N, C-alpha and C positions, 0 to 999 in steps of 0.2 A: 503494500499500499504505501503512494504517496504523499508524504504529507505536505501541507503550504500547498495548495492547488492555487494557480492564477483566476479568477475570477473573470477576467477576459483577455481570450489569445486571438493572436491575429495571425494570418497565416501569408507567406508570401510564395505559391505553391512553383517556384521557377526550374525548368531545366525539362519540359516533354518534350522540345525537340531536337536536344544533346540526346536523350535518350532512347529517338527513334535512328538517330544517326549511328547509336553506335551499334544498332542493331540490325543495318542495313532496311531499315521501314521507312518509309513514307515520312512524312513530318504531322501530316495529319494523325495517324496512328499513335505518335505521343500524345497530340490531344485524346482523342479515344480513351489511352488507357491512363491518363492524368483523372480523366472525370471520371474512370472507374473508382478509380483507388479513392475518391473523397468519401466514399460512402464508410467504407471500413474508419476510416478518421474520425468523423462525425460518430458514427457508432459508439467509439472506444471514449470521445469527450462527453455523449452522454450521459453512459453508464458512469460516468466519472464526474458528473455533477457541476462540470463547468456552466456557467449561464449567459457566457457571450464568445461566440467564435464569428471574426470574420474572418471568410477566405474572399482574396483579392486574384477575381477573376479574369477581367480583362482590363487594362492599362489606358489611359487617353492618348499615350503612346505608341500602343499599340496600331492605331491607326494606321501606321507605318507599314504596316508589313502588306506582302499580295492581299491583293481582294481574296482570292480563293481559300488561304489561310483564314482570313478573319469570316469569310464565310460559314466554314466547316466550323471554326470554335462555336461559333454562335447557334451553329447547327447543336452542337454536343453540349453546349451549355443548357439550351431550351433540351435536350433530349434527358439531361441528369433529370434539372428539375422536374420533367413532367414525371420522371418514372419514380426520385425519391421524394417528392414534395406529399404524395399519401404517406407515406412512411413516417416521414415527418410530423407530419397531422396527428398521425395516433400515437406519436411519442410526445405530445403538447407542445413541442414546437414552433416558435413564431419564427417564420420568414419571411424577411426584410431586405431592403436592396438603397447602397448608397453611391451615388454618380449619375449622371446625365441618364435620362430613360429615350430622349427625343429621338437620336442617332441609331440607338437597338432598333433590330429588324422586328416588324408587327408581330412576331407572331411569341420572341420572346419577352415585348415589352406587354403581353399578354398574359402570358404565365405567369411575368413575376406580379403583376396587378391582382392577379387573380388569386395567387395562391398569398400573396401581402393580405390583404383583405380575407379571406377565409380561415387566416391563421392568427390575425392579429389579437383574439382575445386567448390565444395559447400563455398559457404563464410558466413553461419548461423554458429551456434553451432557447436564446436567440438565438439565430443562424442570420448573419447578415454578407451576403454577396454582394461585392463592390465588379460593377460593369462600366466599363468607360468613364473611371475610377481616377484621380490625380487630385494629392493633397494639395498642389499649388492654387488648382481649377478649382477647388474646396472653399478655398480661405478666399480666395478672389469674389468668389459667387457670394461667400458670407457679408463680405466690404459693401458690393451691391447694394445686396439684401438690406441691411443697417443703413445705408445715406439713404434707400429710397423711406426707408421707416421714419426717416430724421433723426437718426440719432445723433447726437451732438456728442465731440471729442468726449465731453466731461463725463457723458455718464458710462463709457466704454471698459469694460472689468474683463476679466477672463471669465469669469459667469456670463456675463449679459452676452461676449464674443460666442461663446459654448453653447448658446441659446439659438445661433443665425446657424450654422454648422448641420451638415448630414442627419451626423450623431447628436442628436439635439436630444439628451436625456438619458444616452446612453455613458456608462463608464467608459473611463479613459481605458486605452492596453495596458494589460500587466507584461503581457509575453507577445514579443515576435519572433516566428520561426520562420526563418527564408532557405530553402532547398535552393539546392543546383549549385554552390559554392562561392557567391558573391556576396561581398561584404557589405552590403550596403542598402539602403529602403530605400531606394531609387522613387521618391517622391510619394510613397505611400503613408498616409496618416499622420501627414507631419505634424498636425496641433495632439491628437489622440495618442502618438508616440513618443511623446517630447520627454518621460520618464520612464518609457521600457523597458525591461531587460529582453534583450538583445539575443538570438542565437541563430548559429549559422550553419550548418551540414554543407557536404561537399555530397552527400546523394541526393541524388533527384528527383522529382516530387513523383512519378509513378513507382521509384522504389521505395519510398519516403513511407513505411509498413509502423504498425502500433508499437514495433521494438523500438524504432528510432524518434518515435513521437513520447514514449516513455523515458529517452534521452534529454530531450530538452526541457519535458516536466522534473525531471528528476536533477539536474542543470537548474534549471528555478527554482526549486525547496532549498539547495543550497545556498543562496547566493540571501542577504541580507538587504535589503531594500530601506536603503537611508533617508533617499529624496532630501538632501540638505542636513539631514542630521549628522550625529556624531559616528 
């Protein structure tokens, strides 16, 4: 049993394309394997009692990839939600989304909206999917909304600013897990992860199983989070 579990975990599931190339497969096969891997990770964290899980599915920067890759990814994302959302609902999970929705394919927009509304009263884990998400875009959008609301500079503090972010009302991130070997946040949740513990692993996302997840949780449990204290 792992002690001192985080309340909110955020995952950057990187390395699906490299996973496919290493095996001589099409990059789309990596995206498919990555989507299938998500079920086991979510199931483990549900059983562990984690209250909030945010998964970065598609960065705003990912629009730079080829149209075919982007189209296939969104197909897989929609299929994953349609496949797992009934199970998540049965487990009391609330499914939420952060990021822009207006540029997502209509089918994906529909399943995000449908399951978001259907599960909004669920009191179990909050599963937050981030599609077309960028931390900087989130901050800029919050500033624009504050200006539109007539907020004056003297009124602004951390709490007020947080109300204008995508994740208003949700706790800040305790642990960020990034797979695939890169040692950076890459513009992910730059406000909510300001004091997060970070766990980086060389393991590529399709190979990131529950044993690898336990390593991240054990590492978190062994750290002392002083956040400015002694």
